[in-house]
C-alpha positions, -999 to 999 in steps of 0.1 A, spaced: -248 -220 568 -260 -212 603 -277 -246 604 -245 -261 591 -226 -246 621 -252 -259 645 -252 -294 630 -214 -297 633 -217 -287 670 -245 -311 681 -243 -323 717 -261 -344 742 -282 -329 770 -272 -350 800 -286 -343 834 -260 -340 862 -281 -359 887 -299 -388 870 -271 -392 844 -297 -397 816 -300 -377 784 -329 -357 771 -345 -374 741 -372 -360 718 -400 -383 707 -407 -386 670 -445 -386 678 -464 -360 698 -435 -337 707 -430 -354 741 -397 -356 759 -380 -386 776 -350 -393 797 -331 -422 782 -296 -437 784 -272 -416 765 -266 -427 729 -244 -405 708 -256 -423 677 -292 -413 682 -303 -382 663 -332 -377 687 -306 -370 714 -286 -346 693 -292 -310 703 -277 -278 690 -281 -241 697 -300 -223 670 -296 -187 682 -312 -188 717 -333 -219 709 -324 -255 716 -331 -275 684 -333 -313 681 -315 -328 651 -339 -358 647 -372 -339 648 -360 -305 636 -382 -289 663 -373 -267 693 -376 -271 730 -406 -250 741 -424 -240 772 -461 -250 774 -481 -234 802 -463 -226 834 -444 -258 842 -445 -281 811 -421 -283 782 -424 -301 749 -411 -300 713 -428 -276 690 -420 -259 657 -393 -233 661 -416 -206 647 -442 -212 674 -453 -185 698 -442 -205 729 -410 -201 748 -384 -214 722 -356 -192 736 -335 -202 765 -311 -186 788 -281 -206 799 -261 -197 830 -240 -220 853 -254 -251 836 -290 -240 843 -315 -236 815 -344 -212 820 -369 -197 795 -356 -164 783 -373 -137 804 -382 -160 833 -353 -164 857 -374 -182 883 -381 -214 864 -354 -239 854 -354 -271 834 -354 -299 859 -350 -336 851 -363 -368 867 -364 -404 855 -399 -398 841 -392 -367 822 -385 -330 824 -404 -300 838 -400 -264 849 -392 -257 886 -374 -232 907 -350 -259 919 -313 -251 913 -297 -284 924 -280 -311 903 -314 -320 887 -314 -286 871 -279 -288 858 -272 -299 822 -240 -312 806 -228 -327 774 -212 -361 769 -179 -348 781 -195 -334 813 -190 -298 802 -217 -273 808 -242 -268 779 -236 -231 784 -201 -236 770 -217 -251 739 -239 -220 735 -208 -197 739 -189 -217 713 -218 -215 689 -220 -177 695 -183 -174 687 -187 -193 654 -217 -172 645 -197 -141 652 -169 -153 630 -193 -162 602 -210 -129 603 -177 -111 603 -165 -132 573 -196 -122 553 -193 -86 563 -156 -86 553 -167 -86 516 -179 -51 521 -147 -39 538 -118 -24 521 -90 -45 536 -88 -77 556 -66 -60 582 -96 -40 594 -116 -71 600 -88 -89 618 -84 -58 640 -121 -57 648 -124 -94 656 -91 -96 676 -79 -123 652 -46 -127 635 -43 -126 597 -38 -164 593 -70 -172 611 -90 -146 591 -76 -158 558 -86 -194 567 -121 -183 575 -124 -162 543 -111 -192 522 -136 -215 539 -166 -193 531 -153 -182 497 -179 -182 470 -173 -173 434 -196 -168 405 -188 -196 380 -207 -179 351 -176 -166 334 -159 -200 336 -190 -218 323 -193 -194 293 -156 -199 285 -160 -237 285 -191 -234 263 -173 -212 238 -143 -235 237 -166 -265 232 -183 -247 202 -149 -239 186 -137 -275 191 -169 -288 174 -164 -264 144 -128 -276 140 -139 -312 142 -165 -308 115 -140 -289 93 -114 -317 96 -141 -343 89 -152 -326 57 -116 -322 45 -110 -359 51 -141 -370 33 -132 -349 2 -96 -363 1 -110 -399 3 -133 -392 -26 -105 -377 -47 -83 -407 -39 -110 -432 -50 -116 -412 -83 -79 -412 -90 -77 -450 -85 -106 -456 -108 -93 -434 -136 -58 -449 -133 -72 -484 -136 -92 -476 -167 -61 -461 -184 -40 -492 -176 -68 -514 -190 -69 -494 -222 -31 -496 -226 -32 -533 -222 -59 -537 -248 -40 -515 -272 -8 -535 -268 -28 -568 -275 -43 -552 -306 -9 -541 -319 5 -575 -313 -23 -591 -334 -20 -566 -363 7 -585 -383 -12 -617 -382 -43 -601 -396 -24 -587 -427 -23 -621 -443 -51 -627 -467 -73 -657 -460 -74 -666 -498 -37 -675 -499 -40 -708 -481 -68 -718 -506 -45 -709 -535 -17 -730 -520 -41 -758 -515 -53 -755 -551 -17 -754 -563 -8 -783 -541 -36 -804 -556 -23 -797 -592 12 -806 -583 27 -838 -592 54 -858 -577 88 -842 -586 74 -808 -597 89 -776 -583 64 -747 -582 73 -711 -580 50 -683 -569 60 -650 -585 55 -615 -571 25 -609 -593 8 -639 -578 12 -663 -607 24 -698 -600 44 -717 -626 64 -749 -627 101 -745 -625 107 -773 -649 82 -775 -678 73 -809 -691 90 -819 -722 78 -845 -746 101 -875 -748 123 -875 -778 116 -903 -803 142 -930 -804 
């Protein structure tokens, strides 16, 4: 988060005399004075504590020897801490050497003129940038420490801030443990899965019962239809197949003009018996 603060407050290191900006080289750690370009990351600087850190190389401005400066890792032993006063940059602990610019580059010298004065793109002193960063760092530290205090009023009183500003800072740096929420969502997902499986099994069982009922109902309907057909055919089957033969036999013995009668016992006789003709 400290790096976040610094990144948001990046600025250009412009010399008040030559009107060029200090640019870090991506190779070798050398420094150049180039035309100011706010879009160049190698010209973006920010205060990292008392160190001047370059955004493009992520290295710090360091003192090498007695007069030379170059870029080196921020954890190096060299002078990576700088004091800023009246737009003058000097290695911390050495108030007789100042960062002086020329068109060729930068060096350390005891000169205090415009060549040793550094500004940002808005012609403000880089010392103001350091003060602004220190103020942000102080607010951030107080916001973190406020979690260990009993009330927010004590923090506001200690920082000289009003309640609204303090609440805004606390909300900005608010961090919550999402474990409880994650576990709750996981439990709800598990319950929803169980209910879904239960509803699915109930639906499957109902579909099976519906199919079984349809099949059994169709078989009963078929059986009823067959039974009705059989009942309709029963009277036809009561007739004996021998009767037509008898009728055919009888019909063969009949003569023209005969009237035959079939009695209940099955005998067939002629209604009018033949009579012999009376003699004349």
